[in-house]
BAFI-217850 format. One line per 10 residues: number of its first residue (from 1); their letters; for each residue x, y, z of C-alpha. Coordinates in pm, 1 decimal. Layout:
BEGIN
NUM	A	X/Y/Z | ...
% end
This chain:
BEGIN
1	MTLGYILMQN	1910.2/-1772.2/-1280.7 | 1780.6/-1412.0/-1317.6 | 1729.3/-1200.4/-1047.8 | 1343.7/-1163.5/-1160.0 | 1314.4/-1560.8/-1145.0 | 1464.5/-1550.9/-795.2 | 1226.3/-1285.6/-662.4 | 927.9/-1455.3/-793.9 | 1025.3/-1777.3/-654.5 | 1072.0/-1608.3/-320.1
11	LRRNPSRTAL	704.9/-1455.0/-321.0 | 555.7/-1799.6/-422.2 | 740.8/-1973.9/-153.9 | 463.7/-1911.0/128.8 | 167.0/-1771.3/-90.6 | -56.8/-1703.4/224.9 | 190.4/-1472.5/393.8 | 264.4/-1269.7/49.0 | -118.0/-1246.4/-18.0 | -179.1/-1121.4/350.3
21	TVVAFALPMA	125.0/-882.5/322.2 | 19.7/-748.8/0.3 | -325.4/-685.9/144.4 | -182.5/-551.5/450.5 | -29.2/-285.8/222.7 | -313.8/-234.1/-15.6 | -577.1/-151.4/244.4 | -373.1/143.2/395.6 | -246.8/250.2/62.8 | -628.9/289.0/-48.9
31	IFVAAISCVV	-685.6/501.1/241.2 | -382.6/726.6/186.9 | -513.1/800.0/-166.6 | -858.9/885.8/-65.8 | -727.0/1100.8/220.9 | -458.7/1321.3/48.4 | -714.5/1365.5/-275.8 | -955.0/1500.8/18.1 | -649.0/1736.0/133.7 | -540.2/1828.9/-207.0
41	ALKEIGESNA	-918.4/1931.9/-297.2 | -918.8/2155.7/10.6 | -579.8/2343.8/-102.5 | -708.1/2360.8/-460.7 | -1032.4/2539.7/-349.4 | -844.4/2749.7/-124.6 | -598.3/2849.6/-412.7 | -898.9/2907.1/-641.2 | -1058.4/3136.9/-386.0 | -738.5/3338.8/-337.4
51	KQLRLAVHDK	-718.7/3403.3/-710.8 | -1065.0/3557.6/-690.7 | -927.8/3864.9/-488.3 | -1234.6/3863.7/-264.3 | -1258.9/4008.8/88.8 | -1526.0/3937.4/364.3 | -1638.0/4205.2/566.7 | -1840.9/4119.7/860.5 | -1921.3/4215.2/1209.4 | -1614.6/4180.5/1410.5
61	TTLTNGLPER	-1767.5/4000.0/1709.0 | -1982.8/3747.7/1519.7 | -2137.5/3659.9/1189.6 | -2477.8/3652.2/1352.4 | -2481.4/4006.1/1412.4 | -2561.9/4163.9/1084.9 | -2436.8/4492.1/945.4 | -2680.9/4780.6/798.3 | -2689.9/4772.4/420.5 | -2571.5/5119.4/400.2
71	KRREIEALDP	-2221.5/4986.8/483.4 | -2178.8/4889.8/116.8 | -2183.8/5272.0/6.8 | -1952.1/5343.7/284.5 | -1696.5/5066.8/162.8 | -1740.5/5173.6/-206.3 | -1670.2/5538.2/-100.1 | -1340.3/5449.4/1.7 | -1249.2/5413.9/-373.5 | -1493.3/5595.1/-558.1
81	DRKRLRAVCG	-1302.7/5585.1/-910.6 | -1291.3/5209.7/-868.6 | -924.8/5184.7/-923.9 | -866.5/4942.7/-630.3 | -1226.3/4814.0/-568.8 | -1408.3/4654.8/-849.0 | -1757.9/4585.6/-663.5 | -1909.0/4513.2/-346.8 | -2181.8/4251.9/-285.2 | -2396.3/4239.2/11.5
91	MRWFGGRVPD	-2494.6/3882.3/155.7 | -2758.9/3772.7/402.3 | -2779.7/3412.8/538.9 | -3117.3/3237.4/466.3 | -3011.6/2859.3/584.8 | -3285.9/2710.2/331.3 | -3404.2/2332.8/342.9 | -3560.3/2158.8/87.6 | -3919.7/2039.1/207.9 | -3865.3/1694.7/398.5
101	EQNTLTSLAA	-3497.9/1723.9/387.1 | -3262.8/1778.0/679.7 | -2962.4/1902.2/531.7 | -2921.1/2261.9/533.8 | -2814.1/2436.1/232.2 | -2550.8/2689.5/190.2 | -2815.4/2936.4/63.4 | -2735.1/3322.2/33.9 | -2936.8/3612.9/-52.9 | -2691.8/3853.3/-282.2
111	DVDTFPVVYS	-2721.1/4205.8/-418.9 | -2883.8/4156.2/-760.5 | -2666.5/4411.7/-928.2 | -2301.1/4321.3/-793.5 | -2319.7/3947.3/-765.9 | -2211.5/3856.1/-1108.2 | -1913.1/4082.1/-1084.6 | -1824.9/4003.5/-742.7 | -1859.6/3601.5/-792.1 | -1740.6/3589.3/-1146.5
121	DAGMTETDVE	-1633.0/3218.4/-1081.7 | -2026.6/3150.1/-1105.1 | -1936.6/3164.9/-1472.9 | -2261.3/3379.2/-1584.4 | -2334.3/3438.5/-1925.2 | -2490.2/3748.7/-2065.1 | -2812.3/3543.3/-2081.4 | -2768.2/3420.7/-1741.9 | -2729.6/3779.9/-1601.2 | -3014.3/3896.5/-1783.5
131	AWERERRACV	-3243.5/3614.3/-1640.2 | -3091.0/3683.5/-1280.2 | -3181.9/4061.9/-1316.4 | -3511.1/3985.3/-1475.8 | -3666.9/3705.8/-1282.0 | -3754.5/3797.1/-931.7 | -3715.7/3456.7/-765.0 | -3382.0/3367.3/-961.7 | -3148.3/3164.3/-799.3 | -2788.5/3054.5/-894.3
141	VGRAIAEQYE	-2736.2/2701.6/-801.1 | -2400.9/2482.6/-750.7 | -2381.9/2180.2/-931.8 | -2339.8/1939.5/-641.3 | -2665.9/2082.9/-498.1 | -2845.5/2070.4/-845.9 | -2703.8/1690.3/-893.3 | -2858.1/1577.5/-548.2 | -3196.5/1711.4/-582.3 | -3200.9/1660.9/-972.4
151	WSVGDRVELH	-3259.4/2029.3/-1052.1 | -3228.5/2192.2/-1407.0 | -3226.2/2517.0/-1529.8 | -3583.9/2652.8/-1547.0 | -3705.9/2452.0/-1255.9 | -3923.1/2566.1/-951.8 | -3774.4/2491.4/-630.7 | -3881.5/2566.4/-290.8 | -3652.7/2621.4/30.8 | -3791.7/2656.4/397.6
161	STVPPYLALE	-3534.9/2905.2/594.1 | -3377.8/2789.3/921.1 | -3384.4/3108.1/1075.7 | -3680.2/3342.7/1205.0 | -3932.7/3413.7/1075.4 | -3894.6/3073.2/896.5 | -4000.2/3192.5/532.1 | -4093.5/2960.8/279.9 | -3970.5/3077.3/-38.3 | -4012.6/2956.8/-416.8
171	FRVVKIMTNP	-3698.3/2988.4/-661.3 | -3652.9/2967.3/-1017.7 | -3328.6/2797.5/-1145.5 | -3142.8/3018.8/-1386.2 | -2796.0/2901.2/-1377.9 | -2617.8/2597.2/-1263.9 | -2260.2/2666.8/-1137.7 | -1997.0/2424.3/-1262.2 | -1716.3/2539.4/-1074.6 | -1588.4/2313.0/-779.2
181	SVANYFFFRR	-1541.0/2628.7/-552.9 | -1891.8/2726.8/-571.9 | -2071.3/2382.0/-619.2 | -2221.8/2368.1/-267.2 | -2384.1/2704.7/-288.2 | -2733.4/2860.7/-365.6 | -2756.9/3199.2/-407.4 | -3078.2/3422.8/-483.8 | -3149.1/3787.7/-504.2 | -3133.3/3990.3/-169.7
191	GYLEESLKEA	-3418.0/4202.3/-254.6 | -3663.5/3905.4/-274.8 | -3561.5/3819.1/57.6 | -3597.9/4155.7/216.1 | -3932.8/4197.5/39.3 | -4057.5/3859.1/185.7 | -3945.4/3953.1/519.8 | -4114.2/4298.3/497.0 | -4437.8/4104.6/411.3 | -4362.6/3889.6/709.1
201	GSENPICNVF	-4340.6/4177.3/949.9 | -3966.3/4191.0/977.9 | -3823.2/4509.8/848.7 | -3432.7/4484.8/921.2 | -3248.4/4508.7/587.5 | -2889.2/4370.7/690.7 | -2601.4/4173.1/531.9 | -2427.5/3930.5/729.7 | -2110.8/3972.7/495.0 | -1993.1/4212.6/238.6
211	WVKCHSVEDL	-1799.2/4073.6/-39.4 | -1552.0/4318.1/-164.5 | -1397.3/4227.1/-528.8 | -1066.1/4392.1/-580.0 | -824.7/4429.3/-869.5 | -504.2/4294.9/-740.3 | -316.0/4148.7/-434.7 | -201.1/4493.2/-342.9 | -541.0/4654.3/-350.2 | -672.0/4368.9/-149.9
221	RWLQVEIDRL	-427.5/4416.8/112.5 | -469.3/4814.2/107.5 | -862.2/4761.6/151.7 | -835.3/4490.5/432.5 | -661.2/4764.0/642.7 | -876.2/5056.3/532.8 | -1220.0/4917.1/546.9 | -1163.6/4822.3/934.3 | -991.7/5142.4/1001.7 | -1297.5/5329.3/856.9
231	FAGTSEATKT	-1539.1/5137.5/1094.3 | -1291.3/5102.0/1394.6 | -1439.7/5249.2/1718.7 | -1784.2/5262.4/1626.6 | -2069.7/5023.7/1719.5 | -2061.0/4835.4/1422.4 | -1673.1/4764.3/1395.5 | -1576.7/4524.8/1136.8 | -1340.9/4237.8/1072.4 | -1224.9/4205.0/731.5
241	EDESVFKSRF	-1060.7/3887.7/577.8 | -961.7/3735.4/251.4 | -1145.1/3460.9/122.1 | -929.7/3168.8/227.8 | -910.5/3269.1/586.5 | -1280.1/3334.2/611.1 | -1373.9/3016.3/474.3 | -1139.0/2813.5/651.0 | -1302.3/2899.9/970.1 | -1625.0/2727.5/869.9
251	TQAMGDLPGL	-1408.0/2414.7/751.2 | -1251.2/2397.9/1063.7 | -1581.5/2444.2/1278.1 | -1714.8/2138.2/1113.7 | -1425.4/1945.5/1189.6 | -1025.7/1964.8/1118.4 | -1061.7/1743.5/802.0 | -747.4/1843.0/665.0 | -550.3/1758.6/978.0 | -732.6/1416.3/1033.9
261	MEAMAVVVVV	-649.0/1321.8/674.1 | -276.8/1439.7/722.8 | -268.2/1219.3/1064.4 | -412.7/942.5/901.0 | -168.1/931.2/624.9 | 116.3/962.0/884.2 | -44.3/634.9/1069.0 | -79.4/465.3/710.9 | 322.7/509.3/662.5 | 368.2/369.6/1003.9
271	IIALVAGNTM	150.5/69.3/944.2 | 314.0/-10.5/604.2 | 678.3/11.8/737.5 | 619.1/-207.6/1040.1 | 432.2/-486.6/823.0 | 721.0/-458.4/585.4 | 990.8/-473.4/837.1 | 841.6/-751.3/1007.3 | 787.6/-949.6/678.4 | 1136.6/-906.1/546.0
281	MMSFRERTRE	1291.1/-1009.3/889.5 | 1080.4/-1326.6/889.5 | 1181.4/-1376.4/543.6 | 1556.3/-1341.6/597.5 | 1566.1/-1569.5/892.4 | 1383.2/-1859.7/715.5 | 1596.4/-1800.8/398.6 | 1943.2/-1775.9/594.1 | 2050.2/-2117.4/455.3 | 1911.3/-2054.5/109.5
291	LAVFKAIGFA	2155.7/-1734.0/97.9 | 2430.3/-1930.5/226.0 | 2412.7/-2165.3/-35.6 | 2370.9/-1912.0/-313.1 | 2715.3/-1775.5/-183.9 | 2859.8/-2114.2/-197.4 | 2812.3/-2188.7/-518.9 | 2943.7/-1826.8/-652.6 | 2674.3/-1562.2/-627.7 | 2853.2/-1238.3/-540.3
301	SGRIFAIVLG	2779.7/-1050.7/-210.1 | 2624.7/-759.3/-443.8 | 2387.0/-1011.3/-601.0 | 2265.3/-1170.7/-268.3 | 2206.6/-795.1/-128.6 | 1998.7/-705.7/-456.6 | 1766.7/-1016.9/-401.0 | 1679.8/-950.6/-38.5 | 1617.1/-566.8/-121.6 | 1456.3/-655.0/-441.5
311	ESVLLSLMGA	1206.3/-874.1/-287.9 | 1120.8/-631.0/-12.5 | 1089.9/-354.1/-313.8 | 872.9/-590.0/-517.2 | 639.3/-670.0/-216.9 | 605.0/-315.2/-133.2 | 516.6/-196.1/-493.1 | 265.2/-500.3/-541.0 | 71.1/-426.3/-234.3 | 68.7/-56.2/-337.6
321	LIGIVPTAAI	-27.5/-117.7/-662.1 | -313.3/-332.2/-566.1 | -438.4/-73.7/-301.2 | -391.3/220.9/-539.9 | -515.5/113.4/-893.5 | -867.6/0.7/-783.7 | -921.4/310.4/-578.9 | -793.4/578.8/-848.8 | -1017.0/380.0/-1130.4 | -1319.5/407.5/-884.7
331	LLVFPVRRLN	-1260.3/774.9/-804.3 | -1207.0/840.0/-1174.0 | -1491.0/662.5/-1325.9 | -1750.3/723.0/-1024.9 | -1610.2/1043.8/-847.5 | -1757.9/1063.3/-497.1 | -2046.8/1328.1/-532.7 | -2242.3/1463.4/-279.0 | -1971.8/1488.1/-44.3 | -2071.9/1816.3/69.8
341	YGPISSLEVS	-1819.0/1886.2/320.8 | -1808.2/2240.9/353.4 | -1663.2/2350.6/7.4 | -1567.6/2028.8/-103.8 | -1881.8/1896.0/-335.8 | -1709.6/1574.8/-436.5 | -1377.2/1355.0/-431.7 | -1195.2/1299.4/-722.2 | -861.4/1114.7/-743.0 | -546.6/1322.5/-706.1
351	SDAIIASFAI	-233.3/1255.1/-917.9 | -42.3/1403.4/-642.5 | -142.6/1119.4/-405.8 | -105.6/856.0/-650.1 | 269.8/969.0/-706.2 | 298.5/1018.4/-288.9 | 178.4/650.4/-248.1 | 427.8/486.9/-499.4 | 680.5/723.1/-358.4 | 593.5/616.7/-10.2
361	ALTVGLVSGL	601.7/222.2/-123.7 | 915.4/236.3/-293.5 | 1096.7/418.3/25.6 | 919.4/176.1/261.7 | 1032.1/-115.4/50.2 | 1408.8/-2.6/46.8 | 1413.7/104.3/414.2 | 1230.2/-233.1/545.2 | 1461.5/-442.2/312.4 | 1796.3/-246.5/373.3
371	WPAIQSLRLQ	1893.1/-404.5/721.1 | 1832.4/-765.3/592.8 | 2010.9/-679.2/268.0 | 2311.4/-557.6/485.6 | 2322.2/-860.5/722.5 | 2320.1/-1097.8/394.5 | 2649.0/-929.6/302.5 | 2813.9/-992.1/640.7 | 2663.7/-1328.1/621.1 | 2949.8/-1614.3/648.8
381	TTDALRRVA	2865.2/-1909.0/453.4 | 3011.2/-2181.5/690.5 | 2839.7/-2050.2/981.7 | 2523.5/-1984.2/850.5 | 2519.5/-2364.7/716.5 | 2615.5/-2469.2/1047.1 | 2371.1/-2283.1/1225.1 | 2065.8/-2368.7/1021.1 | 2175.6/-2741.6/983.4
% end
């Protein structure tokens, strides 16, 4: 009898228990893949943001306190030759909603001249930039938002602001951004917003944040210090942060999803370890006589050890396979769109999550089967036959 034949016969011995054990593995593994994929997506977006070499300059106290637009010129004056600083783009929060919708879009009014440079990850071509500069009501929309509302380039769209004086503005889509890091953003021209505010009787040209595009990491660190030093001790003191730190605050404010997902992953591992350990101990106790018979007819101790340990590993991998493959297939074929959790616009399967899941399943199978396998080595044939007979 081959090892594979014996293992398959053992799994068929109690089909109900085998099926329930596999399901008990599969469900936590499916959750694990989704949870880790979410964490990986956040990390990838953070790494993408770090590569953009952008600094966020905002009021030291709170983002709701706007900074005067003249600060852009003062920041630019720190590097008049543009050897460290590429461009500065002022942005103002609009917080628009599509009519008859409750979801507030991450909609921001940006300086028309420097936005394409500072947000190069928007992927604007020369034609896009020309349309952006020519069209007063131009807007640049992330893919997730465009898909949610079925917008296309050239469409006229309307947003209602959620902040005073609650403007209702019309825009024309000139670009749909495909980069995942900006898929949940809606940008439009700040000049258009300031003109509309002026018409509504609100003349206060401010920016909630100035984005500073740098040439290198060293330039970014230098400017981070120099900008805050420039405005220190004034009524308009600033806090300058790199983009990853700045945006992570918003993610955490919406709930510590990465921490929750990682905690869930730990719980999953504990659950499957308990399930596997309990199943293997029950199986070993039920098959003590059978293992004794194997020894009596000449099976080597090493082969008995392999039978017990192999059953545990096979059961774990079967459960992982049944949980991981359907989940991965669903996320690959039908990636979860419109997630709209902070920077995450969609959830797609992560290869790291799949590899980690199979590694965990293999580890759990080995660990849970190790003690019963060791006990099988210590098993005395005559005592086992006498005890169970």
